[in-house]
C-alpha positions as a printed Julia matrix, in Angstrom:
585×3 Matrix{Float64}:
 157.4   221.18  43.44
 156.56  222.29  46.98
 153.63  220.39  48.26
 151.24  222.97  49.73
 149.14  220.46  51.43
 151.72  220.52  54.26
 150.08  223.52  55.65
 146.68  221.96  55.98
 145.73  221.25  59.56
 144.88  217.83  60.82
 143.46  216.53  64.0
 146.13  215.09  66.39
 145.28  212.9   69.22
 146.63  213.22  72.75
 148.66  210.76  74.77
 145.51  209.89  76.67
 143.48  209.25  73.67
 146.22  207.1   72.14
 146.0   204.95  75.35
 142.63  203.71  74.42
 143.43  202.92  70.79
 142.28  199.74  69.19
 144.68  197.47  67.13
 143.59  199.29  64.16
 144.21  202.51  65.66
 147.74  201.49  66.62
 148.57  200.4   63.22
 147.22  203.83  61.75
 149.25  205.81  64.43
 152.41  203.78  63.46
 151.92  204.53  59.89
 152.31  208.33  60.72
 155.97  207.64  61.16
 156.34  206.91  57.56
 155.61  210.46  56.53
 152.74  212.75  55.64
 149.16  211.42  55.55
 147.75  211.09  52.01
 145.09  213.09  50.41
 141.89  211.11  50.34
 139.84  211.24  47.13
 136.68  209.59  48.08
 134.08  208.8   45.25
 130.68  208.84  46.39
 129.94  206.06  43.99
 131.58  204.6   40.74
 131.45  206.38  37.38
 131.65  209.86  39.15
 134.25  211.01  36.7
 137.04  210.91  39.32
 139.88  210.52  36.74
 139.9   214.18  36.05
 140.84  214.77  39.72
 143.62  212.21  39.37
 144.81  213.75  36.16
 145.2   217.2   37.93
 147.03  215.81  40.82
 149.36  213.3   39.12
 152.17  215.96  38.38
 152.26  216.8   42.2
 151.75  213.71  44.01
 151.82  209.95  43.69
 148.6   208.3   43.0
 147.11  204.98  44.8
 143.82  203.68  43.11
 141.6   202.04  45.55
 144.07  200.2   47.63
 141.43  199.22  50.12
 138.52  198.21  47.79
 140.54  196.66  45.23
 143.29  194.88  47.26
 141.2   193.44  50.18
 139.6   190.15  49.32
 136.07  189.53  50.17
 136.89  187.62  53.21
 138.98  190.46  54.58
 137.63  192.05  57.74
 137.9   195.4   56.11
 136.51  194.43  52.57
 133.55  196.63  51.48
 131.71  193.37  50.48
 132.45  191.26  53.53
 128.98  190.42  55.3
 130.66  189.8   58.56
 132.65  193.02  58.98
 133.61  192.21  62.68
 135.84  189.32  62.18
 139.17  189.74  63.91
 142.22  190.52  61.86
 144.78  187.68  61.5
 148.46  188.09  61.98
 148.79  188.37  58.14
 145.94  190.82  57.85
 147.7   193.08  60.4
 151.01  192.94  58.66
 149.4   193.63  55.39
 147.5   196.48  56.53
 150.56  198.13  58.35
 152.24  197.74  54.97
 149.4   199.53  52.97
 149.28  202.37  55.39
 152.95  202.98  55.51
 152.95  202.87  51.64
 150.35  205.69  51.59
 152.38  207.93  53.84
 155.49  209.61  52.32
 157.93  212.4   52.7
 155.56  214.44  50.28
 151.64  214.0   49.99
 150.28  211.05  48.18
 146.73  210.81  46.69
 144.52  207.9   47.47
 141.46  207.3   45.49
 138.55  205.05  46.91
 134.99  204.52  45.87
 132.22  202.17  46.99
 133.44  201.53  50.49
 129.85  201.14  51.73
 129.86  199.53  55.23
 133.68  199.73  55.39
 133.6   203.48  54.94
 133.89  204.32  58.75
 136.81  201.69  59.33
 138.89  202.89  56.35
 138.63  206.55  56.77
 139.26  205.9   60.5
 142.58  204.42  59.45
 143.69  207.72  57.85
 142.38  210.04  60.55
 144.69  213.02  59.61
 144.11  212.84  55.89
 142.36  215.8   54.11
 139.42  214.74  52.06
 138.01  215.64  48.64
 134.69  214.15  48.27
 133.86  213.65  44.55
 130.41  213.14  43.52
 128.01  212.87  40.52
 124.26  213.03  40.36
 122.57  209.62  40.28
 121.13  210.08  36.94
 124.72  210.72  35.47
 125.83  207.59  37.3
 122.87  205.54  36.05
 123.48  206.78  32.39
 127.07  205.56  32.56
 125.81  202.08  33.77
 123.25  202.0   30.95
 125.67  202.85  28.18
 128.27  200.34  29.23
 125.87  197.67  30.47
 127.67  197.69  33.67
 125.01  196.43  35.76
 125.3   192.85  34.4
 128.85  193.07  33.33
 129.96  194.0   36.79
 127.6   191.72  38.47
 125.81  194.37  40.48
 122.88  192.11  41.18
 125.13  189.9   43.53
 126.7   193.14  44.85
 123.21  194.28  45.84
 122.46  191.05  47.56
 125.73  191.11  49.41
 125.06  194.51  50.78
 121.6   193.55  51.76
 122.93  190.71  53.74
 125.42  193.04  55.58
 122.61  195.27  56.31
 120.94  192.31  58.17
 123.81  191.8   60.52
 123.46  193.03  64.15
 125.83  196.0   63.74
 123.87  197.26  60.77
 120.25  196.23  61.12
 119.04  199.71  61.05
 120.05  199.87  57.45
 117.84  196.96  56.45
 114.83  199.01  55.2
 117.1   200.89  52.75
 118.21  197.71  51.11
 114.98  195.45  50.97
 114.96  192.09  49.3
 112.23  192.65  47.0
 113.64  191.61  43.69
 114.34  195.24  42.64
 114.81  196.21  38.91
 118.27  197.3   38.12
 117.59  201.13  38.18
 115.9   200.77  41.51
 118.52  198.69  43.1
 121.29  200.91  41.64
 119.65  204.06  43.04
 119.32  202.54  46.55
 123.03  201.56  46.45
 124.09  205.18  45.28
 121.94  206.69  48.12
 123.18  204.13  50.8
 126.88  204.65  49.89
 126.52  208.36  50.11
 124.73  208.02  53.38
 127.47  205.67  54.92
 130.26  208.06  53.7
 128.46  210.93  55.52
 128.17  208.76  58.66
 131.93  207.99  58.49
 132.92  211.69  57.87
 130.19  213.16  60.41
 132.72  214.99  62.64
 134.77  216.32  59.61
 131.63  217.73  58.07
 130.84  219.66  61.29
 134.26  221.33  61.34
 135.56  219.32  64.29
 137.9   217.12  62.13
 140.21  217.36  59.18
 139.86  219.65  56.09
 137.23  218.43  53.74
 135.98  219.81  50.38
 133.32  218.57  47.99
 133.71  218.7   44.13
 130.99  217.5   41.78
 131.45  216.19  38.37
 128.61  218.4   37.06
 130.18  221.59  38.39
 133.58  220.51  36.65
 131.77  220.2   33.35
 129.81  223.37  33.38
 132.43  225.73  35.28
 135.89  223.93  35.19
 137.81  227.14  35.86
 136.02  227.68  39.05
 136.46  224.18  40.07
 140.11  224.33  39.22
 140.35  227.54  41.32
 138.68  225.78  44.16
 140.9   222.84  44.05
 144.07  224.96  43.95
 142.82  226.91  47.09
 142.01  223.91  49.09
 145.3   222.17  48.19
 147.71  224.97  48.22
 149.51  223.74  45.18
 150.1   225.2   41.74
 148.48  223.05  38.98
 148.8   222.8   35.28
 145.66  224.74  33.84
 145.57  222.19  31.06
 145.38  218.98  33.43
 142.19  217.44  34.52
 139.93  217.96  31.46
 136.86  215.94  32.24
 137.0   212.56  30.5
 134.49  209.91  29.5
 135.16  206.37  28.36
 135.43  205.78  24.73
 136.67  202.29  23.45
 136.9   200.76  26.86
 135.96  201.06  30.55
 139.49  202.05  31.59
 140.29  204.26  28.49
 139.7   207.89  29.44
 140.73  209.88  26.33
 137.58  211.75  25.07
 136.39  215.13  26.64
 132.87  215.87  27.99
 131.26  219.01  27.49
 127.56  218.58  28.13
 125.42  216.86  30.85
 123.17  214.21  29.18
 121.6   211.17  30.81
 120.96  208.57  28.22
 118.38  206.77  30.03
 114.74  205.55  29.37
 112.28  208.09  30.83
 110.85  205.38  32.98
 114.38  204.56  34.37
 115.15  208.12  35.21
 111.94  208.37  37.14
 112.7   205.17  39.19
 116.26  206.41  39.96
 114.9   209.81  41.3
 112.19  208.09  43.19
 114.3   205.49  44.88
 117.03  208.0   45.84
 114.43  210.12  47.56
 112.84  207.24  49.13
 116.0   205.85  50.59
 116.96  209.3   51.98
 113.77  209.5   53.54
 113.89  206.13  55.25
 117.36  207.05  56.61
 115.79  209.87  58.77
 114.22  207.21  60.98
 117.77  206.41  62.42
 120.32  209.15  61.06
 120.53  212.66  62.22
 119.33  215.28  59.89
 122.56  216.83  59.28
 124.01  213.57  57.96
 121.14  212.78  55.77
 121.58  216.61  54.47
 125.14  215.95  53.61
 124.38  212.95  51.67
 121.59  214.58  49.94
 123.9   217.48  48.87
 126.23  215.08  47.44
 123.51  213.49  45.46
 122.21  216.66  43.98
 122.36  217.63  40.46
 119.79  215.54  38.5
 118.15  218.58  37.38
 121.26  219.67  35.54
 120.95  216.69  33.07
 119.05  216.51  29.72
 117.37  213.07  29.82
 117.58  211.35  26.48
 116.38  208.0   25.24
 119.47  205.75  24.59
 120.8   206.01  21.2
 122.23  202.5   21.21
 124.55  200.9   23.71
 128.14  201.88  23.43
 130.02  199.27  21.52
 132.02  196.89  23.89
 135.94  196.93  23.53
 137.13  194.65  20.86
 138.79  191.54  21.95
 142.28  191.57  23.18
 143.56  190.25  19.83
 142.19  191.39  16.57
 143.72  188.54  14.74
 145.12  185.15  15.55
 148.49  186.3   17.14
 151.73  184.31  16.03
 153.3   181.88  18.36
 155.34  183.39  20.94
 159.27  183.14  20.48
 161.15  180.89  22.7
 162.24  182.41  26.1
 165.72  183.61  25.8
 168.16  186.0   27.56
 170.25  188.79  25.95
 172.01  192.05  26.92
 169.9   195.21  26.84
 173.05  197.22  26.71
 176.66  196.62  25.89
 177.82  198.22  29.08
 176.14  195.64  31.36
 176.75  192.0   31.71
 173.12  191.39  32.9
 170.94  189.67  30.4
 167.34  190.34  30.03
 164.44  187.92  29.28
 163.13  188.59  25.89
 159.41  188.55  26.95
 157.48  189.94  29.96
 156.01  187.08  32.24
 152.74  186.02  30.66
 149.4   185.23  32.21
 149.68  181.71  31.21
 153.05  181.24  32.9
 151.78  182.99  36.1
 148.63  180.56  36.29
 151.13  177.55  35.72
 153.16  178.9   38.67
 150.01  179.55  40.9
 148.81  175.96  40.11
 152.28  174.43  41.08
 152.54  176.38  44.38
 148.89  175.68  45.23
 149.54  171.83  44.75
 152.56  172.23  47.09
 150.08  173.81  49.66
 150.37  177.59  49.3
 146.96  179.37  48.89
 147.23  182.63  47.29
 144.52  184.25  49.4
 144.38  183.85  53.13
 141.79  185.5   55.18
 141.24  188.16  52.4
 144.95  189.08  52.04
 146.38  188.24  48.54
 150.08  187.02  48.54
 151.05  186.44  44.94
 148.45  188.12  42.78
 145.35  190.15  43.24
 142.53  188.0   41.55
 140.32  190.74  40.39
 137.26  189.62  38.32
 137.55  189.88  34.6
 135.48  192.86  34.2
 137.5   194.66  36.71
 140.68  193.93  34.7
 141.62  190.57  36.16
 142.87  187.93  34.01
 143.79  185.07  36.51
 140.86  183.18  38.19
 140.19  179.99  39.88
 137.6   177.64  38.42
 135.22  175.45  40.49
 137.96  172.9   40.96
 140.21  175.73  42.27
 142.53  175.46  39.38
 143.99  178.75  38.06
 142.84  179.68  34.61
 143.45  182.77  32.24
 140.66  184.79  30.66
 140.29  183.4   27.17
 142.17  185.44  24.63
 144.69  186.81  27.4
 147.04  183.9   27.83
 149.87  185.53  26.03
 149.33  188.93  27.52
 151.6   190.1   30.27
 150.56  189.18  33.86
 149.67  192.11  36.05
 147.96  192.46  39.5
 151.12  190.62  40.58
 152.62  191.33  43.83
 156.38  191.88  44.56
 156.23  188.52  46.38
 154.7   186.94  43.23
 157.32  188.55  40.97
 160.07  187.3   43.06
 158.52  183.79  43.22
 158.41  183.8   39.38
 162.1   184.79  39.45
 163.09  182.17  41.83
 161.17  179.62  39.76
 162.98  180.59  36.64
 166.6   180.92  37.96
 166.49  184.7   37.47
 165.97  187.83  39.51
 164.24  191.04  39.15
 166.26  194.02  37.7
 167.43  196.96  39.96
 165.92  200.3   39.1
 169.25  201.51  37.99
 169.56  198.49  35.68
 166.13  199.13  34.26
 166.71  202.98  33.61
 170.03  202.07  31.78
 168.28  199.65  29.61
 165.58  202.0   28.92
 167.69  204.72  27.9
 168.44  202.96  24.71
 165.17  201.48  24.0
 162.76  202.41  21.29
 159.58  204.49  22.17
 157.2   202.36  24.1
 155.05  200.21  21.85
 151.86  200.29  24.18
 151.39  203.22  26.47
 148.81  206.11  26.93
 145.76  203.82  26.31
 146.84  203.39  22.67
 145.04  199.87  22.78
 142.89  200.37  25.8
 144.55  197.34  27.49
 147.7   195.12  27.33
 148.73  193.53  24.1
 150.62  190.19  23.76
 154.05  189.93  25.09
 155.47  189.42  21.51
 155.92  192.75  20.04
 155.19  193.07  16.25
 158.21  193.35  13.86
 160.78  192.27  16.6
 162.87  189.08  16.36
 162.92  186.16  18.59
 166.17  187.05  20.0
 165.3   190.77  20.66
 163.78  192.06  23.9
 160.04  192.63  23.38
 158.3   195.45  25.1
 161.48  196.59  26.83
 159.5   199.8   27.4
 155.72  199.76  27.49
 152.74  197.4   28.04
 153.32  197.17  31.63
 155.73  198.68  34.3
 157.83  196.25  36.14
 158.94  195.4   39.78
 162.35  196.05  40.75
 164.5   194.02  43.11
 165.38  197.13  45.15
 163.6   200.1   46.79
 164.04  203.33  48.67
 165.81  203.25  52.0
 163.58  202.74  55.2
 164.06  202.49  58.77
 164.97  199.02  59.9
 161.61  198.62  61.68
 159.32  199.78  58.98
 157.93  197.89  55.99
 159.95  197.62  52.88
 158.98  199.32  49.61
 160.17  198.2   46.11
 160.45  200.31  42.95
 158.22  200.27  40.11
 159.7   201.48  36.84
 158.75  201.99  33.14
 155.68  202.77  31.18
 152.47  200.74  31.02
 149.35  200.58  28.73
 147.67  202.82  31.16
 150.28  205.5   31.94
 152.07  208.06  29.74
 155.12  206.87  27.96
 157.33  210.2   28.42
 160.57  210.46  30.15
 159.14  212.0   33.08
 156.82  209.05  33.72
 159.54  206.4   32.91
 161.98  208.04  35.23
 159.59  208.94  38.0
 160.38  207.43  41.36
 157.6   205.1   42.46
 157.46  202.25  44.95
 154.94  199.85  46.43
 155.06  197.46  49.38
 155.84  193.89  48.97
 152.18  192.58  48.76
 151.05  195.56  46.7
 149.72  195.22  43.18
 148.48  197.25  40.32
 146.69  196.68  37.01
 149.65  198.18  35.22
 152.6   196.53  36.79
 154.11  193.22  35.64
 157.23  191.18  35.74
 160.46  191.33  33.73
 163.29  188.88  34.65
 167.0   189.21  34.3
 169.95  186.97  34.85
 173.75  187.56  36.02
 176.47  185.98  34.11
 176.8   183.21  36.8
 173.19  182.31  36.63
 172.3   179.09  34.94
 169.07  177.46  34.07
 168.5   174.49  36.42
 169.36  176.53  39.62
 165.8   177.62  39.99
 163.79  176.84  43.11
 161.03  174.29  42.89
 157.49  175.06  43.66
 157.6   173.0   46.8
 160.64  174.85  48.17
 159.02  178.24  47.41
 155.83  177.36  48.98
 157.52  176.17  52.06
 159.66  179.48  52.49
 156.54  181.57  51.97
 154.54  179.53  54.36
 157.28  179.72  56.86
 157.26  183.37  56.63
 153.54  183.53  57.08
 153.95  181.53  60.23
 156.51  183.99  61.44
 154.16  186.77  61.47
 152.43  185.15  64.62
 155.88  185.48  66.53
 155.55  188.41  68.99
 157.96  191.3   69.01
 158.94  191.17  65.35
 158.68  194.6   63.55
 157.26  194.96  60.0
 160.65  195.78  58.74
 162.29  192.69  60.16
 159.47  190.41  58.81
 159.82  191.99  55.43
 163.41  191.43  55.36
 162.9   187.83  56.19
 160.52  187.46  53.34
 163.1   189.08  50.74
 165.84  186.75  52.14
 163.44  183.76  51.79
 162.74  184.48  48.06
 166.3   185.6   47.01
 168.68  183.25  48.85
 170.18  180.45  46.74
 169.13  176.84  46.97
 170.88  174.86  49.65
């Protein structure tokens, strides 16, 4: 389909302006060589119902869900929760960031969704200065209701999040913001309301020139308007983007059985909150906006206030009981996993496929071995092998107080996800195997039975052993998670490498279009729906694997090579691929 966003204007820098660029500016400008700047979907906060926008756009552009907020560790200089945001980027940080930005730029427009950037908003939006923007909002009462129904304040540890932001507001760069985040032991509704208002204000500051018409195209779409007048919002979206969209796509969704399951429609605006909590939210948002006028210009505060409008559209009702939390990952005791084996997926190929996806427990074992060999997964906020998200954010692999990797109880036999291509390749080298090519995977999928777990059928992954399949059969050949491939699209020799993702996952559709869609990510990218499937060639034999010490040494050597001047991202990525795929000496 023709991408109408090609016609949207964007602000371009002159050569004189480019000569004064910072290192971040130079990285951002270099990424433009990778293709078209992405569309930025900026949620003014969490729980703004942004999935409807993703649903609308999925048929016409690739999606990236929070690549900055989710994939930068807390110590990263651009992390939204880093209390010291001015720390200098390391060589690994710079390479990772260059790869992220290159990944977001493609021959056709991609869509990038980000929420809760807080004090990183200006830096992140500045990295994509030519991207058109859709600001997605929801009234504070709607957000607070969603938090109340799901018990998210406690489950997502927002008390610590508030304290982290308050500490950042007390650094030299942000001290004007201190009165907006007082350390007065606020009740959850008060603290949440302050955070909602502060994030909207920081976003308005970051987009100040765009909001005045001096920058890139920008539009605002509210959740409330989409519920009450979906046809009007759909027409507005089509007009802004210049693309033809399916009228049936993008029905507003609300979570049902789980936080990440978006399968039921919403047709009315109801805030399930105690009346006292609703009053506190309204009062604190107004107070925070008023305090901001002491150091922000009136136009910026008005923009934030406009995004926070809509409380009057809600019916406030006393909660009728908290929404049941998702059931455990395994309803009954799961059978023992079959022994690992390899068998052909098709009669036409000599390649044999591992019968099971790589499990969380296997990934934890590998991470512990590599750490014992001296390789830390996270270095200066950049994750090498996996993205260690908190459990309530979908993470299943964590370090305990002794820094030993553990799996969330009940998920040991589930497939590992949030694994980078580097992590997947390390697992392959450790197992005397490799990752399949995209062509090999598609050939195998062609004869596979329908995906067992896709389209939020279970609201999460299921164990790697598929019911009613024998030990020697290939379990979840299609479904549960998508998989990393060993190959990727062709790129220029000096630009970062990409690697294909293929298949269907628990959180994607399982139709042929999704399975065959061309998707790729950079080598340190990760996703909650992408895991690891291993294959072997006829000449591969067990016992030819790399040991943990050798893998750790090869990756550590690559990290050191990032410090060498004059090496391009493409050259460095090819070094990494070679380090993980060359045979033992």
